[in-house]
N, C-alpha and C positions, 0 to 999 in steps of 0.2 A: 847467623853465617852457620851452616856445621859444616866441617871437614873428615874426610873422610881417609883413609890411608890405607891405604893395597905392602903387605907388611909377606915379601918373599921368604920370611925366618917361620912362620907359622902361615898356620892356611887358614885363613880368618883377617875380616870386614874390622875395620876397629870408628869409630862412629862417636866425637866428644860433642858432644850436645849439653847446653846451657852456656853459662858463661864459661867464655877459654880460658886457662888458666894463661897467667902470662909467664910462668917458662912456655907455654906450646906456640909466643910470639913473635918470645926471643930464637926457641924453632926456626920456624917460617926465615928470622931475617937471617938468620944464621946463610938460613941455606942461602937466601937472596945475594949475598956478601957473599961465596965461596963459588955462585954457580952455577948450584946442587935441582935448584929449581926450576932451570930451559925442557924439563918436561909432566911438568904438574898443568895441571888445565881446572875451572874452571866450571860444573851441573850444573844451573841453573842456583846456581848464589852457594852451592855446593864446593871444595874445596882440593882435591882432589894428587894428593904427593906422591911422585912417582919416584924413582929412584928410576938411574944411569938403566940402561940397555945389557940386556946378559952382550957377551964379547961377540958369539951366534948373530948379534943380531945386527953385529955393524958389522961382519964380513959380508955379511949379504944383502945393507945399505946402499954397500960402498957395491956391490958388482948391479943391485940394479939398478942404479944412480948410470952407474955406463950403458948395459945394455941400453935401458926405455930412453937414453938422450936421444938419439937422432932419430927418435919416431917420435917421437917428444916437438925439435925441430922440424919435420914435415909437415907435423898437425899443428904448427906455429904457436900451439906454449911451449909458454915458461916454466923451468922446471925451478925446485924449491925442496932442503930438507925443512925438518923439522924449522915449522912452522903452528899462529895462529892462525883457527879457521872457524869466526866467530864475532864475537864482542865482549868486552872485557869484562862482561859480567855473567858472558857463558862460557866458552871458549874452551873445543882440542884440540887436542896441537899433533900431526899423523908426522909420520918417519920423515915422509915428500909426499909433494904437492905437484900440481901441476895447475899451472892460472891461464886463461884466453888473454886475459888484463895480464900486463905487464909488471905496470906500476907498482913496486915493493915492498906494501906496506907492514905496522905489524900485525896489526888486526885486518885478517884477512875475509871479506862475506862469507864468503863461498869458494870453493875451487870445479877446476871437467873431472879429477880424477886425486882422490888422494888414496894413498902407501898406508897400512899398517902392517904394519913384521913384529906376531907373534912371541912374544919376552914370559917367562913364565907368571901365569899371574895376574897377568896384562885386564886392558877391559874396554881390548882390538874393538868386538860384536859388539861390547854394548854402545858402541857410537852410531850405528845406522840409522834407526829414531834422530837422531841430531843429522846429521853430516843430509840426511832427505826432507825435514825441515829448513836446509838452507842454504838447497840446491848443487850439492854437488853429484853430478853424470855417471861414474861410476868409483868405486870402492877395488884396489886388488890389499887381500887378504894378499901375504905372506910365513909361511912356519916352516923355520929354515928347525925345528924338532922333528919334524912331521914328512919335512922337505915336500913338501905342495904349497902348491899355489890355487886361491880363491876370486875369480873376476863375477862383480859383483856392478850388473848397472843398474840403472835408478826406471823404475815401474808404475804404472798407476799406484799406488795408495806404498809403495817402498822401494828395496831394493832384490833384487831374483838375478838370482848364478844363472851366468852366460862361461858361453865358453871363450871368453877370451873379449878387446875390446875392440871397437867400434870404433875412440875415437882415436888411437894407438896403429891401428893397423897389425892384433896380435894376437897368438893367443897361449893361455895357457901353460899348454902342452911346448908353444914354444920359444916361453919364460922359462918353463921348468927345467927342460931341456940346457939352454944358457948358463945359465946357474950353474955355477962347482962348486957345489953346499957343504960346508967344510964337518969337519970332522966334531962331534961331539964329545967335550968331555967325556 
């Protein structure tokens, strides 16, 4: 197994190859014990250590949940905060997801919609291929820094940028206007 670490201290990706030092296993165990691994992901056997998101992220996330919930209810979709999409050896953790299946699980095979809120240095857009493979129908990308929203719908061979959600009957313009964008630091 290889480990990728996204660092916000410097703009680089760190990959540990070969036998992992015991200290690294200790770090992962400590992260698990402290609940700091909630956003970590496994990409085809590669462990991605993800820090907790930026504060702007959380403020936008709460608003999105409030705005999208009534639309999801009308569409018969069940919303969730961060959750595992995939299998124990290959999964991603979107910031929110909306499911047609109402049964909560530790690992969800797919979702109707996943929401990714961009934080500095995150890998939101690199997840598109995975989301396509597992059958996600729509992806919502929200960037608090640029105050922008992108909605993507499933197409024949990937996702295409669209003006809004067919599943939630809302547009990117409507959603952009509804969010009270927090001021960056």
